[in-house]
C-alpha positions as a printed Julia matrix, in Angstrom:
216×3 Matrix{Float64}:
 -41.01   99.63   68.91
 -40.16   96.25   70.39
 -42.12   93.06   70.42
 -42.49   91.62   73.88
 -40.53   88.34   74.11
 -42.78   85.38   74.47
 -45.84   87.07   72.96
 -47.82   85.48   70.12
 -46.1    87.46   67.35
 -42.7    86.4    68.63
 -43.28   82.95   67.12
 -44.42   84.02   63.67
 -41.98   83.81   60.74
 -41.82   86.63   58.17
 -40.49   85.76   54.76
 -37.39   87.98   54.25
 -37.84   88.26   50.45
 -41.53   89.0    50.15
 -42.15   90.26   53.73
 -45.24   88.12   54.0
 -46.29   85.27   56.31
 -46.41   81.68   55.19
 -49.82   80.06   54.52
 -49.44   78.15   57.8
 -48.73   81.3    59.76
 -51.63   83.12   58.12
 -53.98   80.34   59.21
 -52.7    80.68   62.75
 -53.09   84.45   62.59
 -56.68   84.06   61.35
 -57.48   81.89   64.35
 -55.8    84.35   66.69
 -57.81   87.18   65.12
 -61.04   85.27   65.73
 -60.05   84.73   69.33
 -59.53   88.47   69.76
 -62.86   89.19   68.04
 -65.03   88.48   71.08
 -68.05   90.16   69.48
 -67.84   87.87   66.4
 -68.06   90.72   63.93
 -64.89   89.8    62.03
 -63.5    93.14   63.2
 -61.56   94.61   66.16
 -62.73   97.79   67.83
 -60.39  100.28   69.47
 -60.56   98.57   72.85
 -59.65   95.13   71.52
 -57.02   96.62   69.28
 -55.46   98.45   72.23
 -55.24   95.36   74.4
 -53.75   93.36   71.54
 -50.93   95.84   70.86
 -50.39   96.53   74.6
 -49.87   92.76   75.06
 -47.4    92.22   72.15
 -45.49   95.56   71.98
 -44.04   98.22   74.22
 -46.17  101.0    72.7
 -48.07  103.4    74.96
 -51.81  104.0    74.7
 -51.38  107.25   72.64
 -49.1   105.42   70.13
 -51.53  102.54   69.82
 -54.46  104.81   69.18
 -52.5   106.68   66.49
 -51.95  103.4    64.67
 -55.58  102.42   65.13
 -56.85  105.68   63.63
 -54.38  105.28   60.78
 -55.63  101.82   59.89
 -59.32  102.72   60.37
 -59.27  104.77   57.19
 -63.09  104.44   56.76
 -63.68  105.94   60.23
 -65.86  102.97   61.22
 -64.34  102.61   64.65
 -62.97   99.12   63.84
 -60.49   97.28   61.64
 -60.82   94.03   59.69
 -58.42   91.19   59.17
 -56.77   92.79   56.14
 -55.6    95.76   58.17
 -54.67   93.45   61.06
 -52.52   91.24   58.81
 -50.8    94.27   57.3
 -50.0    95.6    60.75
 -48.59   92.29   61.95
 -46.29   92.16   58.85
 -45.08   95.73   59.51
 -44.41   94.95   63.17
 -42.45   91.78   62.32
 -40.49   93.54   59.59
 -39.53   96.36   61.91
 -38.55   93.91   64.57
 -36.12   92.01   62.35
 -35.02   95.23   60.63
 -35.29   93.82   57.11
 -34.6    95.97   54.06
 -38.1    96.07   52.64
 -40.42   98.17   50.55
 -42.8    99.51   53.22
 -44.54  101.61   50.6
 -46.51   98.55   49.42
 -48.23   98.49   52.8
 -48.2   102.04   54.1
 -49.39  104.02   51.1
 -53.06  103.32   51.66
 -53.41  103.25   55.43
 -51.51  106.53   55.65
 -53.85  108.18   53.19
 -57.27  106.87   52.19
 -57.19  109.06   49.05
 -54.31  107.5    47.14
 -54.24  110.22   44.5
 -53.93  113.0    47.06
 -50.47  111.96   48.19
 -49.02  111.91   51.7
 -49.52  115.17   53.62
 -46.62  115.5    56.03
 -48.32  117.96   58.32
 -51.1   115.51   59.08
 -49.33  112.11   58.69
 -45.83  112.86   60.03
 -46.46  111.42   63.5
 -47.76  108.18   61.99
 -44.7   107.68   59.73
 -42.42  108.65   62.6
 -44.02  106.0    64.85
 -43.8   103.2    62.3
 -40.26  103.95   61.11
 -38.96  104.63   64.65
 -36.87  107.72   63.69
 -36.57  111.16   65.19
 -38.99  113.92   64.25
 -36.5   116.45   62.99
 -34.65  113.8    61.0
 -37.92  112.7    59.41
 -38.84  116.25   58.48
 -35.5   116.77   56.76
 -35.81  113.51   54.87
 -39.36  114.37   53.87
 -38.42  117.73   52.4
 -35.52  116.09   50.48
 -37.95  113.71   48.77
 -40.77  116.2    48.19
 -39.55  116.75   44.65
 -42.64  118.59   43.46
 -42.57  120.98   46.44
 -46.32  120.65   47.09
 -45.74  119.47   50.72
 -47.11  116.03   49.75
 -45.43  112.81   48.73
 -46.87  111.01   45.76
 -46.38  107.2    45.47
 -43.03  107.34   43.68
 -41.69  109.92   46.1
 -42.85  107.93   49.09
 -41.37  104.71   47.7
 -37.95  106.36   47.31
 -38.35  107.83   50.8
 -39.07  104.44   52.46
 -36.2   102.64   50.67
 -33.71  105.4    51.6
 -34.99  105.46   55.21
 -34.59  101.74   55.72
 -31.13  101.77   54.07
 -30.05  104.5    56.48
 -31.5   102.66   59.42
 -29.63   99.44   58.45
 -26.39  101.4    58.08
 -26.86  102.77   61.58
 -27.57   99.31   62.94
 -24.47   97.97   61.17
 -22.29  100.79   62.61
 -23.62  100.13   66.08
 -22.89   96.43   65.75
 -19.32   97.15   64.51
 -18.76   99.57   67.43
 -20.04   96.94   69.86
 -17.7    94.31   68.41
 -14.82   96.8    68.58
 -15.52   97.5    72.27
 -15.61   93.81   72.96
 -12.29   93.23   71.24
 -10.72   96.15   73.12
 -12.15   94.81   76.41
 -10.82   91.33   75.6
  -7.39   92.68   74.68
  -7.28   94.76   77.92
  -8.27   91.72   79.97
  -5.6    89.61   78.25
  -3.0    92.27   78.88
  -4.0    92.53   82.52
  -3.91   88.75   82.89
  -0.46   88.58   81.31
   0.78   91.3    83.64
  -0.49   89.38   86.65
   1.23   86.2    85.39
   4.49   88.06   84.94
   4.29   89.55   88.41
   3.5    86.17   89.91
   6.43   84.63   88.0
   8.87   87.27   89.25
   7.66   86.85   92.79
   8.05   83.08   92.51
  11.55   83.44   91.08
  12.53   85.87   93.87
  11.25   83.51   96.54
  13.14   80.57   95.03
  16.39   82.51   94.97
  15.87   83.62   98.58
  15.3    80.02   99.75
  18.4    78.79   97.91
  20.57   81.35   99.6
  19.27   80.27  102.99
């Protein structure tokens, strides 16, 4: 998932420690929510929700509707500001790739019955979408953290799972950054070597020309 540059969310600041918006940003977000709420019901239906996410992210319609159904845990066909605020925080956190405890937000929207745990067969596509990782990798991680073996993650298991997943994602991002810097250094060194070679060739040619002119 990527936020579209220049969209409204692009200008919001997420606190890196608490992963929450400032009071000023929340006030702005409330006003934005009311602008989206054209029916003045203090809610967003699936159509409004789709156009909002289509405008600020690169998600496709199917992905957007998966998120909507996940947040609409009461099956009312609409979401309120609480769900909207939580979604915005998740989007911003994923965008800046912070090391955060997603379980504080995702436990309840992923499963309305908190005591039942997270059923991977039913909720796997939702987790995959929000964490932006491959399906097979997610399945393997899930089974590693399903300590009780009941094919569900309780809160503690899910919390460990989210922390490990984000740590692994950050390690991958760090490795990619290091590889990119390494390629830049190699490219710079190659360019320097090539430039030096051209200077040496030019110097030799100049020296040869000077000797030839002196002989004449």
